[in-house]
Structures are given as structure tokens and as C-alpha cells.
C-alpha positions as CSV (number, residue, x, y, z in Angstrom):
1,X,19.7,11.5,-6.8
2,X,20.3,12.6,-10.5
3,X,24.0,12.1,-12.5
4,X,24.6,8.2,-12.2
5,X,27.7,8.1,-13.4
6,X,28.5,4.8,-12.1
7,X,26.2,1.3,-12.6
8,X,26.5,-2.1,-11.5
9,X,24.7,-4.5,-13.0
10,X,23.3,-7.8,-11.4
11,X,21.6,-10.8,-13.4
12,X,19.8,-13.6,-12.4
13,X,21.4,-16.8,-11.7
14,X,21.6,-19.7,-14.1
15,X,19.1,-17.7,-16.8
16,X,20.6,-17.0,-20.0
17,X,17.7,-14.4,-21.0
18,X,19.5,-12.4,-17.9
19,X,22.8,-13.1,-19.1
20,X,21.7,-11.6,-22.4
21,X,19.7,-8.7,-21.0
22,X,22.7,-7.7,-18.8
23,X,25.1,-7.9,-21.7
24,X,22.6,-5.6,-23.8
25,X,22.1,-3.1,-20.6
26,X,26.2,-3.1,-20.3
27,X,26.6,-1.9,-24.3
28,X,24.1,0.6,-24.5
29,X,25.2,2.2,-20.7
30,X,28.9,1.9,-21.6
31,X,27.8,4.0,-25.0
32,X,26.1,6.7,-23.2
33,X,29.6,6.9,-21.0
34,X,28.5,5.4,-17.8
35,X,30.4,3.4,-16.3
36,X,29.9,-0.1,-15.5
37,X,31.4,-1.7,-12.4
38,X,32.8,-5.0,-11.5
39,X,29.8,-6.9,-8.9
40,X,33.0,-6.4,-6.7
41,X,32.5,-2.9,-6.6
42,X,29.3,-2.6,-6.0
43,X,29.0,-0.8,-3.4
44,X,30.6,1.8,-4.6
45,X,28.3,2.2,-7.2
46,X,25.4,5.2,-7.6
47,X,22.5,2.9,-8.7
48,X,22.2,-1.2,-9.2
49,X,20.5,-2.6,-11.9
50,X,19.0,-6.2,-11.4
51,X,17.9,-8.4,-14.4
52,X,15.6,-10.8,-12.7
53,X,13.0,-11.7,-10.0
54,X,12.2,-10.6,-6.4
55,X,14.2,-13.2,-5.0
56,X,17.4,-11.8,-7.2
57,X,16.4,-8.5,-5.7
58,X,15.9,-9.4,-2.7
59,X,19.9,-10.9,-2.7
60,X,21.5,-8.0,-3.7
61,X,19.6,-5.9,-1.5
62,X,20.7,-7.8,1.5
63,X,24.3,-7.8,-0.1
64,X,24.4,-3.6,-0.3
65,X,21.8,-2.5,2.3
66,X,24.7,-1.5,4.6
67,X,25.9,1.1,1.2
68,X,22.9,2.6,0.6
69,X,23.1,1.6,-3.4
70,X,19.8,2.5,-4.9
71,X,17.9,-0.6,-7.1
72,X,16.2,-0.9,-10.2
73,X,14.5,-4.1,-11.0
74,X,13.9,-5.5,-14.5
75,X,11.3,-8.1,-13.9
76,X,12.4,-11.5,-16.2
77,X,10.7,-13.7,-13.4
78,X,7.2,-14.0,-12.5
79,X,5.2,-11.9,-10.3
80,X,7.5,-8.9,-9.8
81,X,6.2,-6.7,-6.9
82,X,9.6,-4.9,-6.8
83,X,11.4,-5.6,-10.3
84,X,8.3,-3.2,-12.2
85,X,10.4,-2.4,-15.3
86,X,9.4,-4.8,-18.0
87,X,12.0,-6.5,-19.9
88,X,10.6,-5.1,-23.3
89,X,10.8,-1.2,-21.7
90,X,14.3,-2.1,-20.4
91,X,16.3,0.4,-22.5
92,X,13.8,3.5,-22.6
93,X,13.4,2.9,-19.1
94,X,16.8,3.2,-17.8
95,X,17.4,6.1,-20.4
96,X,14.6,7.9,-18.6
97,X,16.8,6.9,-15.1
98,X,19.8,8.6,-16.4
99,X,17.9,11.6,-16.8
100,X,16.6,11.7,-13.3
101,X,12.6,10.5,-14.3
102,X,12.7,8.2,-11.7
103,X,10.8,8.0,-8.0
104,X,12.3,7.0,-4.9
105,X,11.1,4.1,-2.1
106,X,12.9,3.8,0.7
107,X,12.1,0.5,2.2
108,X,12.6,-0.4,5.5
109,X,14.9,-3.8,7.1
110,X,14.7,-6.0,10.3
111,X,17.8,-7.1,12.1
112,X,17.4,-10.6,13.0
113,X,19.2,-11.9,16.0
114,X,19.6,-15.5,17.4
115,X,20.3,-15.2,21.1
116,X,21.3,-19.0,22.8
117,X,22.2,-18.3,26.2
118,X,21.9,-14.6,26.1
119,X,24.5,-14.2,23.4
120,X,23.7,-13.9,19.7
121,X,25.0,-16.8,17.7
122,X,23.3,-15.7,14.5
123,X,22.5,-12.2,13.1
124,X,21.6,-11.1,9.9
125,X,19.0,-8.6,7.7
126,X,15.8,-8.9,6.2
127,X,13.8,-7.2,3.3
128,X,10.6,-9.2,3.1
129,X,10.4,-11.4,6.3
130,X,12.0,-13.5,8.9
131,X,10.1,-17.0,9.7
132,X,10.5,-19.4,12.7
133,X,9.0,-22.8,11.9
134,X,9.1,-26.3,12.4
135,X,11.6,-28.3,10.8
136,X,9.4,-32.2,12.2
137,X,6.1,-32.2,9.7
138,X,4.7,-34.2,12.5
139,X,4.5,-31.5,15.0
140,X,3.7,-28.4,16.1
141,X,6.1,-25.6,17.3
142,X,5.8,-23.4,20.9
143,X,7.0,-20.1,20.7
144,X,6.4,-17.4,23.5
145,X,5.7,-14.2,21.5
146,X,6.5,-10.9,23.1
147,X,6.6,-7.1,21.8
148,X,8.7,-4.7,24.0
149,X,9.1,-6.9,26.6
150,X,5.2,-7.5,27.1
151,X,3.7,-11.3,27.0
152,X,1.8,-11.6,23.8
153,X,0.8,-15.6,24.0
154,X,2.4,-18.9,23.4
155,X,2.0,-19.7,19.8
156,X,1.1,-23.1,18.8
157,X,1.4,-23.7,15.1
158,X,3.7,-24.4,12.2
159,X,5.3,-21.2,12.9
160,X,5.5,-17.9,12.6
161,X,6.0,-15.1,10.1
162,X,7.4,-11.5,10.9
163,X,6.9,-9.4,7.7
164,X,8.0,-6.0,6.7
165,X,5.4,-3.9,4.8
166,X,7.6,-5.1,1.4
167,X,7.4,-8.7,2.1
168,X,3.2,-8.4,3.7
169,X,2.6,-9.3,-0.5
170,X,4.9,-12.5,0.3
171,X,4.8,-15.6,2.1
172,X,2.6,-13.3,4.7
173,X,-0.2,-13.0,2.1
174,X,-0.3,-16.7,1.3
175,X,-0.9,-17.0,4.9
176,X,-3.5,-14.5,5.2
177,X,-1.6,-11.7,6.7
178,X,-2.7,-8.1,6.2
179,X,-0.9,-6.1,3.3
180,X,0.8,-3.6,4.3
181,X,1.5,-0.5,2.2
182,X,5.3,0.8,2.0
183,X,4.7,3.6,3.6
184,X,3.2,2.5,6.7
185,X,5.1,1.9,9.6
186,X,4.3,-1.2,10.7
187,X,5.1,-4.8,10.8
188,X,3.3,-7.7,10.7
189,X,3.1,-11.0,13.3
190,X,1.4,-13.7,10.9
191,X,0.7,-17.2,12.5
192,X,1.2,-20.1,10.5
193,X,-1.6,-22.8,10.6
194,X,-1.9,-22.1,14.4
195,X,-3.8,-24.8,16.3
196,X,-6.7,-22.3,17.5
197,X,-8.5,-20.4,15.1
198,X,-8.6,-17.1,17.4
199,X,-4.5,-16.6,16.7
200,X,-4.6,-13.7,13.7
201,X,-2.3,-11.8,12.2
202,X,-1.4,-8.3,14.5
203,X,0.3,-5.1,13.1
204,X,2.2,-3.4,15.3
205,X,4.8,-0.1,15.2
206,X,7.8,-0.7,13.4
207,X,9.8,0.8,16.3
208,X,8.7,-2.6,18.0
209,X,11.3,-5.4,19.6
210,X,9.9,-8.3,18.7
211,X,11.3,-11.6,20.8
212,X,10.1,-15.0,19.6
213,X,11.3,-17.7,22.2
214,X,11.2,-21.3,21.4
215,X,9.6,-23.4,24.7
216,X,9.6,-26.6,22.3
217,X,11.2,-26.5,18.8
218,X,11.7,-30.2,17.9
219,X,14.2,-29.2,15.6
220,X,12.8,-25.2,14.5
221,X,14.5,-23.3,11.7
222,X,14.9,-19.3,11.3
223,X,14.4,-18.5,7.4
224,X,15.6,-15.1,6.5
225,X,13.9,-14.2,3.0
226,X,13.8,-17.5,2.0
227,X,17.4,-16.8,1.2
228,X,19.2,-17.8,4.5
229,X,18.8,-19.9,7.3
230,X,19.5,-21.0,11.1
231,X,18.9,-24.2,13.0
232,X,17.3,-23.0,16.6
233,X,16.5,-25.2,19.3
234,X,14.5,-24.8,22.5
235,X,15.5,-21.9,24.4
236,X,16.6,-19.6,21.6
237,X,15.4,-16.2,21.5
238,X,14.8,-14.6,18.0
239,X,15.1,-10.6,18.5
240,X,13.5,-8.8,15.3
241,X,13.6,-4.8,15.5
242,X,14.0,-2.2,12.6
243,X,17.2,-1.9,10.7
244,X,19.2,1.5,10.9
245,X,19.7,0.3,7.2
246,X,17.1,0.9,4.6
247,X,16.6,-0.1,0.9
248,X,15.6,2.4,-1.9
249,X,14.1,1.2,-4.8
250,X,14.0,3.6,-7.9
251,X,10.4,3.5,-9.8
252,X,9.9,4.6,-13.6
253,X,7.4,7.6,-14.2
254,X,3.9,7.0,-13.2
255,X,4.4,4.1,-10.9
256,X,1.2,3.0,-8.6
257,X,1.5,1.2,-5.9
258,X,-2.3,0.3,-5.8
259,X,-1.8,-0.2,-9.9
260,X,0.9,-2.7,-9.2
261,X,-1.4,-4.6,-6.7
262,X,-4.1,-4.5,-9.2
263,X,-2.0,-6.1,-12.1
264,X,-0.4,-9.2,-9.9
265,X,-3.7,-10.2,-7.6
266,X,-5.7,-9.4,-10.8
267,X,-8.1,-7.2,-9.1
268,X,-10.8,-5.3,-10.9
269,X,-9.0,-3.3,-13.3
270,X,-11.5,-0.5,-13.9
271,X,-13.7,1.8,-11.7
272,X,-17.2,1.7,-12.0
273,X,-19.0,5.2,-13.0
């Protein structure tokens, strides 16, 4: 994927620093003869450059998922698991990108569908995770969990996180879920504050169909990437499958997933010899 001739720029909403960075990028790209498209033409761009944090990149990724536009993240957030180019290195990193120096990283998406009386009432895509949880603080939610039609258990808990490898370092990580390296073809099921301690996270193949049927909801809710939601009730089923669409992230030369984890999670930086 070399020879980028058109770029679309996205900045974190409400951030003066992101606006300034986008303006600087626009001038830099135009000086190099690169067409900078408006957001309305984003689906035809060769590449999208996102200035902000992981939340900003998530929103853009979900918006462009059906158009196979690769994404580059300039980090102006806090952690930045996906936005891995530092703001201070932005212009030289973009020049290397334009020269074809980058590492593509394909990330899976989840298709999420809520069925009510057998009919779909909500459909969307998730890059990180789908969370089914309670909205009533004083009660648990009960969810019948099936994988490829096979009964797993009835979960009594605050909820369930269904995470992609990308999302394994997001909400699922704070709930003691497993970290899945992005190339792992898996989906993590991570219970939230389960009533019994024997409910443990489990990783299943990404070819699986996960069905979460609400036995008792007391006002349950489906959250998708922390950015959209849908209210569900007893009897509804949340069906989750791997999407036919995927997201491509473009990393700078020398990118290492494990180095990123060491930095973001403050693991030991140097090996013993």
C-alpha cells in the first residue's frame, strides 16, 4: 500500500491542540502535493490520519470500516494503545508513511445484533468490545450464554464483556481478562463482577457465534466500544459474530506490540543478562 495521494484528517473533538495539529498536518501534506479531503469524502481517501486518543480512533475506525481505509494514529490522549505516533514525531513519521515505510496491522471487528422476538432491532460494529450489563445499580443481571449454539452457563453478574484482541487491552483488561496479541484469532468472554468466583474469562475462536440471552435484565443495556448503546430487556438476545469487515492500522517502522505493552503497562523495561 504505497503511493498515497489523498488523505483525510480527523481530530479529537473539542481539543484545541488537536485542531492545531490537524492544521499543521494539512499544510505539511499540501506542500507535498497530497490532496487533503474533507470528512464527507473520507470513504474515498487512501489513508485516514487521526489526531487524538484511542477513543477518537475507535470512532473513525467504526465509521470507515466498510470502506477499507487504513488508519494512522497520532497520540494526543493518555494511554494510546492504537494511536502510537507521538505528537512530537508527527511530521517526520508522516513523511516516512508517504514514502511507504510502515507496518500494516489488520484488526478484526465484531458484528453485534440485538434480536427481539427473533427480529433484529439493533445492529452495529465493534472494534474493541461489546458489553452487556445492568443499568440498575442494586441488582445483578442474568445472561444465558451460548457459543455456537452450545449452552455455556447462566451468568449472574454485573455483566459480560465480549472483547476482540484489540479490545483485550481496554475495558476487558480492567476486569482481569486475558491480553490477546492482535494476530490471535480469538474472542475473549470476560464476566463483570460475577456472583460466583468460578466464572472465569475464557477465550474462544473468532469464528464462534456468541449469543447472550437476557433472562432477567432489570433494565439492561448493550454498550459498544463505549460509544453507542441500546437498551435491552428480558428475552432479548445479543448475537455477536466476527465481521466480514476489518480495520487496518499503519504503524511506524520499528513498531513492536510487546514494546508498546511494556511502555503502556509499565512492565520491566530491560531484560536481565
